[in-house]
VEXKOL-768004 format. One record per residue (C-alpha): residue number from 1; x, y, z. Coordinates in nm, 2 decimals, padded with zeros to 4 digits. Layout:
+-----+--------+--------+--------+
: num :      x :      y :      z :
+-----+--------+--------+--------+
: NUM :      X :      Y :      Z :
...
+-----+--------+--------+--------+
This chain:
+-----+--------+--------+--------+
: num :      x :      y :      z :
+-----+--------+--------+--------+
:   1 : -06.54 :  06.61 : -07.05 :
:   2 : -06.44 :  06.66 : -06.64 :
:   3 : -06.82 :  06.61 : -06.42 :
:   4 : -06.73 :  06.92 : -06.39 :
:   5 : -06.79 :  07.08 : -06.64 :
:   6 : -07.08 :  06.84 : -06.73 :
:   7 : -07.23 :  07.02 : -06.42 :
:   8 : -07.19 :  07.34 : -06.54 :
:   9 : -07.32 :  07.21 : -06.85 :
:  10 : -07.58 :  07.05 : -06.75 :
:  11 : -07.64 :  07.31 : -06.47 :
:  12 : -07.92 :  07.59 : -06.54 :
:  13 : -07.88 :  07.82 : -06.25 :
:  14 : -07.96 :  07.54 : -06.01 :
:  15 : -07.80 :  07.25 : -05.78 :
:  16 : -07.74 :  06.96 : -05.97 :
:  17 : -07.44 :  06.82 : -05.84 :
:  18 : -07.31 :  07.15 : -05.61 :
:  19 : -06.97 :  07.16 : -05.84 :
:  20 : -07.15 :  07.41 : -05.99 :
:  21 : -07.17 :  07.65 : -05.73 :
:  22 : -06.80 :  07.83 : -05.63 :
:  23 : -06.71 :  07.85 : -05.34 :
:  24 : -06.87 :  08.18 : -05.24 :
:  25 : -07.17 :  08.06 : -05.34 :
:  26 : -07.16 :  07.79 : -05.12 :
:  27 : -07.04 :  08.06 : -04.82 :
:  28 : -07.40 :  08.27 : -04.90 :
:  29 : -07.62 :  08.06 : -04.91 :
:  30 : -07.50 :  07.86 : -04.55 :
:  31 : -07.53 :  08.25 : -04.43 :
:  32 : -07.85 :  08.26 : -04.52 :
:  33 : -08.01 :  07.96 : -04.40 :
:  34 : -07.85 :  08.06 : -04.09 :
:  35 : -08.04 :  08.40 : -04.08 :
:  36 : -08.33 :  08.23 : -04.22 :
:  37 : -08.36 :  07.98 : -03.93 :
:  38 : -08.27 :  08.34 : -03.64 :
:  39 : -08.55 :  08.54 : -03.85 :
:  40 : -08.79 :  08.33 : -04.02 :
:  41 : -09.05 :  08.61 : -04.03 :
:  42 : -08.84 :  08.83 : -04.27 :
:  43 : -08.83 :  08.56 : -04.49 :
:  44 : -09.25 :  08.48 : -04.50 :
:  45 : -09.30 :  08.70 : -04.84 :
:  46 : -08.92 :  08.54 : -05.06 :
:  47 : -09.18 :  08.29 : -05.27 :
:  48 : -09.45 :  08.47 : -05.29 :
:  49 : -09.65 :  08.40 : -05.56 :
:  50 : -09.38 :  08.09 : -05.64 :
:  51 : -09.45 :  07.67 : -05.70 :
:  52 : -09.20 :  07.47 : -05.69 :
:  53 : -09.28 :  07.04 : -05.83 :
:  54 : -09.12 :  06.77 : -05.56 :
:  55 : -09.08 :  06.52 : -05.78 :
:  56 : -09.00 :  06.19 : -05.57 :
:  57 : -08.90 :  05.83 : -05.64 :
:  58 : -08.77 :  05.73 : -05.32 :
:  59 : -08.95 :  05.74 : -04.98 :
:  60 : -08.84 :  06.01 : -04.78 :
:  61 : -08.92 :  06.20 : -04.38 :
:  62 : -08.67 :  06.51 : -04.41 :
:  63 : -08.64 :  06.55 : -04.76 :
:  64 : -09.03 :  06.60 : -04.86 :
:  65 : -09.10 :  06.75 : -04.51 :
:  66 : -08.84 :  07.00 : -04.53 :
:  67 : -08.89 :  07.09 : -04.88 :
:  68 : -09.30 :  07.13 : -04.89 :
:  69 : -09.25 :  07.36 : -04.53 :
:  70 : -08.94 :  07.52 : -04.66 :
:  71 : -09.18 :  07.66 : -04.95 :
:  72 : -09.50 :  07.71 : -04.77 :
:  73 : -09.28 :  07.94 : -04.52 :
:  74 : -09.12 :  08.14 : -04.81 :
:  75 : -09.48 :  08.26 : -04.89 :
:  76 : -09.49 :  07.98 : -05.22 :
:  77 : -09.65 :  07.65 : -05.33 :
:  78 : -09.53 :  07.34 : -05.36 :
:  79 : -09.68 :  07.09 : -05.55 :
:  80 : -09.52 :  06.71 : -05.49 :
:  81 : -09.56 :  06.38 : -05.75 :
:  82 : -09.52 :  06.12 : -05.59 :
:  83 : -09.32 :  05.90 : -05.77 :
:  84 : -09.25 :  05.56 : -05.57 :
:  85 : -09.45 :  05.35 : -05.81 :
:  86 : -09.27 :  05.41 : -06.20 :
:  87 : -08.95 :  05.60 : -06.19 :
:  88 : -08.96 :  05.90 : -06.44 :
:  89 : -08.91 :  05.86 : -06.81 :
:  90 : -09.16 :  05.57 : -06.83 :
:  91 : -09.45 :  05.66 : -06.91 :
:  92 : -09.30 :  05.97 : -07.09 :
:  93 : -08.92 :  06.08 : -07.17 :
:  94 : -08.77 :  06.31 : -06.88 :
:  95 : -08.76 :  06.59 : -07.19 :
:  96 : -09.15 :  06.66 : -07.20 :
:  97 : -09.12 :  06.62 : -06.89 :
:  98 : -08.91 :  06.87 : -06.81 :
:  99 : -09.05 :  07.14 : -07.09 :
: 100 : -09.37 :  07.04 : -06.96 :
: 101 : -09.31 :  07.16 : -06.62 :
: 102 : -09.07 :  07.51 : -06.70 :
: 103 : -09.38 :  07.64 : -06.84 :
: 104 : -09.57 :  07.57 : -06.52 :
: 105 : -09.38 :  07.59 : -06.15 :
: 106 : -09.04 :  07.79 : -06.03 :
: 107 : -08.79 :  07.55 : -05.99 :
: 108 : -08.85 :  07.09 : -05.98 :
: 109 : -08.64 :  06.91 : -05.67 :
: 110 : -08.64 :  06.58 : -05.77 :
: 111 : -08.54 :  06.30 : -05.48 :
: 112 : -08.44 :  05.98 : -05.77 :
: 113 : -08.19 :  05.70 : -05.81 :
: 114 : -08.02 :  05.76 : -06.05 :
: 115 : -07.77 :  06.09 : -06.13 :
: 116 : -07.87 :  06.07 : -06.49 :
: 117 : -08.18 :  06.12 : -06.41 :
: 118 : -08.15 :  06.49 : -06.24 :
: 119 : -07.89 :  06.58 : -06.56 :
: 120 : -08.16 :  06.50 : -06.77 :
: 121 : -08.37 :  06.74 : -06.58 :
: 122 : -08.20 :  06.98 : -06.58 :
: 123 : -08.02 :  06.96 : -06.96 :
: 124 : -08.38 :  07.03 : -07.08 :
: 125 : -08.53 :  07.28 : -06.88 :
: 126 : -08.52 :  07.65 : -06.87 :
: 127 : -08.55 :  07.67 : -06.47 :
: 128 : -08.34 :  07.57 : -06.17 :
: 129 : -08.34 :  07.15 : -06.12 :
: 130 : -08.20 :  07.10 : -05.75 :
: 131 : -08.05 :  06.78 : -05.63 :
: 132 : -08.34 :  06.65 : -05.32 :
: 133 : -08.10 :  06.30 : -05.37 :
: 134 : -07.91 :  06.10 : -05.60 :
: 135 : -07.72 :  05.80 : -05.66 :
: 136 : -07.43 :  06.02 : -05.69 :
: 137 : -07.46 :  06.29 : -05.49 :
: 138 : -07.67 :  06.47 : -05.20 :
: 139 : -07.63 :  06.84 : -05.20 :
: 140 : -07.86 :  06.98 : -04.96 :
: 141 : -07.78 :  06.68 : -04.65 :
: 142 : -07.39 :  06.82 : -04.67 :
: 143 : -07.50 :  07.24 : -04.70 :
: 144 : -07.74 :  07.10 : -04.37 :
: 145 : -07.47 :  06.89 : -04.21 :
: 146 : -07.16 :  07.19 : -04.26 :
: 147 : -07.40 :  07.41 : -04.13 :
: 148 : -07.47 :  07.32 : -03.83 :
: 149 : -07.07 :  07.23 : -03.76 :
: 150 : -07.07 :  07.60 : -03.80 :
: 151 : -07.26 :  07.63 : -03.55 :
: 152 : -07.14 :  07.41 : -03.31 :
: 153 : -06.81 :  07.50 : -03.47 :
: 154 : -06.77 :  07.86 : -03.48 :
: 155 : -06.61 :  07.86 : -03.77 :
: 156 : -06.55 :  07.57 : -04.08 :
: 157 : -06.19 :  07.65 : -04.16 :
: 158 : -05.98 :  07.37 : -04.07 :
: 159 : -06.22 :  07.18 : -03.91 :
: 160 : -06.17 :  06.81 : -03.83 :
: 161 : -06.43 :  06.60 : -03.98 :
: 162 : -06.41 :  06.26 : -04.02 :
: 163 : -06.66 :  06.05 : -04.26 :
: 164 : -06.65 :  05.71 : -04.15 :
: 165 : -06.81 :  05.40 : -04.43 :
: 166 : -06.96 :  05.36 : -04.77 :
: 167 : -06.78 :  05.62 : -05.02 :
: 168 : -07.15 :  05.70 : -05.16 :
: 169 : -07.36 :  06.01 : -05.26 :
: 170 : -07.35 :  06.18 : -04.88 :
: 171 : -06.98 :  06.07 : -04.88 :
: 172 : -06.91 :  06.26 : -05.17 :
: 173 : -07.14 :  06.60 : -05.07 :
: 174 : -06.90 :  06.60 : -04.77 :
: 175 : -06.60 :  06.60 : -04.96 :
: 176 : -06.69 :  06.86 : -05.20 :
: 177 : -06.84 :  07.11 : -04.97 :
: 178 : -06.53 :  07.06 : -04.68 :
: 179 : -06.38 :  07.19 : -05.01 :
: 180 : -06.52 :  07.44 : -05.09 :
: 181 : -06.53 :  07.60 : -04.72 :
: 182 : -06.23 :  07.54 : -04.57 :
: 183 : -06.25 :  07.14 : -04.40 :
: 184 : -06.00 :  06.94 : -04.34 :
: 185 : -06.21 :  06.62 : -04.45 :
: 186 : -06.05 :  06.29 : -04.37 :
: 187 : -06.31 :  05.95 : -04.52 :
: 188 : -06.21 :  05.64 : -04.40 :
: 189 : -06.37 :  05.34 : -04.62 :
: 190 : -06.31 :  04.99 : -04.71 :
: 191 : -06.07 :  04.97 : -05.09 :
: 192 : -06.34 :  04.88 : -05.26 :
: 193 : -06.65 :  05.11 : -05.12 :
: 194 : -06.38 :  05.46 : -05.19 :
: 195 : -06.51 :  05.82 : -05.26 :
: 196 : -06.55 :  05.81 : -05.70 :
: 197 : -06.27 :  05.89 : -05.81 :
: 198 : -06.36 :  06.18 : -06.05 :
: 199 : -06.50 :  06.35 : -05.76 :
: 200 : -06.22 :  06.29 : -05.53 :
: 201 : -06.05 :  06.51 : -05.70 :
: 202 : -06.23 :  06.77 : -05.83 :
: 203 : -06.28 :  06.82 : -05.48 :
: 204 : -05.88 :  06.84 : -05.40 :
: 205 : -05.87 :  07.07 : -05.69 :
: 206 : -06.11 :  07.31 : -05.52 :
: 207 : -05.89 :  07.22 : -05.14 :
: 208 : -05.63 :  07.42 : -05.32 :
: 209 : -05.82 :  07.73 : -05.34 :
: 210 : -05.98 :  07.72 : -04.98 :
: 211 : -05.68 :  07.57 : -04.78 :
: 212 : -05.90 :  07.27 : -04.73 :
: 213 : -05.78 :  06.91 : -04.67 :
: 214 : -05.89 :  06.56 : -04.86 :
: 215 : -05.80 :  06.26 : -04.73 :
: 216 : -05.89 :  05.91 : -04.81 :
: 217 : -05.80 :  05.65 : -04.61 :
: 218 : -05.90 :  05.28 : -04.52 :
: 219 : -05.93 :  05.17 : -04.22 :
: 220 : -06.16 :  05.44 : -03.96 :
: 221 : -05.90 :  05.49 : -03.71 :
: 222 : -05.70 :  05.63 : -03.92 :
: 223 : -06.01 :  05.89 : -04.02 :
: 224 : -06.14 :  05.93 : -03.71 :
: 225 : -05.77 :  06.02 : -03.53 :
: 226 : -05.81 :  06.41 : -03.32 :
: 227 : -06.18 :  06.44 : -03.57 :
: 228 : -06.41 :  06.70 : -03.38 :
: 229 : -06.68 :  06.60 : -03.59 :
: 230 : -06.77 :  06.22 : -03.66 :
: 231 : -06.97 :  06.14 : -03.97 :
: 232 : -07.19 :  05.76 : -04.06 :
: 233 : -07.41 :  05.64 : -04.28 :
: 234 : -07.64 :  05.33 : -04.38 :
: 235 : -07.36 :  05.02 : -04.51 :
: 236 : -07.71 :  04.98 : -04.79 :
: 237 : -07.85 :  05.28 : -04.94 :
: 238 : -08.21 :  05.24 : -05.07 :
: 239 : -08.20 :  04.96 : -05.40 :
: 240 : -07.93 :  04.83 : -05.27 :
: 241 : -08.11 :  04.55 : -05.12 :
: 242 : -07.95 :  04.30 : -05.22 :
: 243 : -07.63 :  04.40 : -05.12 :
: 244 : -07.69 :  04.40 : -04.76 :
: 245 : -07.52 :  04.14 : -04.56 :
: 246 : -07.29 :  04.13 : -04.87 :
: 247 : -07.21 :  04.54 : -04.77 :
: 248 : -07.25 :  04.36 : -04.41 :
: 249 : -06.88 :  04.16 : -04.42 :
: 250 : -06.70 :  04.51 : -04.55 :
: 251 : -06.84 :  04.73 : -04.34 :
: 252 : -06.83 :  04.55 : -03.91 :
: 253 : -06.49 :  04.71 : -03.90 :
: 254 : -06.62 :  05.03 : -03.97 :
: 255 : -06.88 :  05.05 : -03.71 :
: 256 : -06.87 :  05.38 : -03.50 :
: 257 : -06.94 :  05.33 : -03.15 :
: 258 : -06.79 :  05.39 : -02.83 :
: 259 : -06.40 :  05.32 : -02.86 :
: 260 : -06.35 :  05.43 : -03.19 :
: 261 : -06.53 :  05.82 : -03.09 :
: 262 : -06.25 :  05.73 : -02.74 :
: 263 : -05.98 :  05.80 : -03.05 :
: 264 : -06.16 :  06.15 : -03.20 :
: 265 : -06.07 :  06.47 : -03.02 :
: 266 : -06.17 :  06.53 : -02.64 :
: 267 : -06.55 :  06.65 : -02.72 :
: 268 : -06.61 :  06.55 : -03.08 :
: 269 : -06.92 :  06.50 : -03.21 :
: 270 : -07.15 :  06.28 : -03.44 :
: 271 : -07.35 :  06.31 : -03.75 :
: 272 : -07.60 :  06.08 : -03.90 :
: 273 : -07.78 :  06.24 : -04.25 :
: 274 : -08.09 :  05.95 : -04.08 :
: 275 : -08.27 :  05.70 : -04.15 :
: 276 : -07.99 :  05.57 : -03.90 :
: 277 : -08.01 :  05.09 : -03.85 :
: 278 : -07.94 :  05.17 : -03.50 :
: 279 : -07.68 :  04.85 : -03.40 :
: 280 : -07.50 :  04.82 : -03.78 :
: 281 : -07.32 :  05.14 : -03.88 :
: 282 : -07.33 :  05.33 : -03.53 :
: 283 : -07.44 :  05.18 : -03.14 :
: 284 : -07.71 :  05.31 : -02.99 :
: 285 : -07.48 :  05.46 : -02.71 :
: 286 : -07.36 :  05.69 : -03.00 :
: 287 : -07.64 :  05.81 : -03.21 :
: 288 : -07.88 :  05.88 : -02.86 :
: 289 : -07.53 :  06.01 : -02.67 :
: 290 : -07.49 :  06.35 : -02.62 :
: 291 : -07.27 :  06.42 : -02.84 :
: 292 : -07.49 :  06.30 : -03.10 :
: 293 : -07.58 :  06.62 : -03.32 :
: 294 : -07.82 :  06.40 : -03.52 :
: 295 : -08.13 :  06.60 : -03.44 :
: 296 : -08.01 :  06.97 : -03.54 :
: 297 : -07.87 :  06.80 : -03.82 :
: 298 : -08.20 :  06.74 : -03.98 :
: 299 : -08.36 :  07.07 : -03.84 :
: 300 : -08.16 :  07.24 : -04.04 :
: 301 : -08.19 :  07.02 : -04.33 :
: 302 : -08.57 :  07.33 : -04.33 :
: 303 : -08.31 :  07.60 : -04.31 :
: 304 : -08.11 :  07.50 : -04.59 :
: 305 : -08.41 :  07.42 : -04.81 :
: 306 : -08.54 :  07.74 : -04.79 :
: 307 : -08.17 :  07.93 : -04.85 :
: 308 : -08.16 :  07.72 : -05.17 :
: 309 : -08.53 :  07.72 : -05.33 :
: 310 : -08.49 :  08.13 : -05.23 :
: 311 : -08.10 :  08.17 : -05.38 :
: 312 : -08.27 :  07.98 : -05.71 :
: 313 : -08.62 :  08.04 : -05.74 :
: 314 : -08.66 :  08.36 : -05.52 :
+-----+--------+--------+--------+
């Protein structure tokens, strides 16, 4: 079974991978996020009487705050379940977790180490499940990124975005969202750290429908040439700390610095999902420069969280 088929099978009207949403649905959520940002008071009762469970196996700043504040600003109630001390499924089966929560709350957002955890919750819960980060995907972040790019450039169709670094969860979700919005994404990653083949294939299939382009190259220079926006992420994510030294050897040449940014288009902006390691994947004189829009990205996590939850659970 294809990844796209699995995504649709396990989803119950949620956001499990991002692949279960059509380009039109992605477009509508981005439109709603923009409206909510412009006129928040209009939507203050969108989740009135609704509760959302937030299950976190990983520490968080942006994801937790934006989800909690987002639910509250829509008139709903967020219940935080701290699983940083023990993994989901250790105390009781995920099936039982899902079947209990569906009787108490109206949606589940989960930030976890394994995509299989999100899949299983979605498989057994009769309420929407939102992937707030897994090892394979980070769909809410990518939606916020493309909302930020649309605000900056006015249109996503044909927008030239370069991603430099590890072909990780962020890279996967950027590929999917680029394909769904008609953007032109070029990924530059070492050959042994390139994005998953199944995700790449799915993104390219959708790109044929939307006019998007998805390219994979193995040098940072080829990725950023002429790009209007340059994006990077950490070289070792949470759970990969033991690999950090080895990964640094592969990614040293992929650092985003002024020299690399000079090869992008004039006026190109810089993006990072944060937290960032200044001096590793990006230098201070890039991330802290006027061309950096990382805090706009962070702000838009709130508006996207509100739009996603209002769409699925409102």
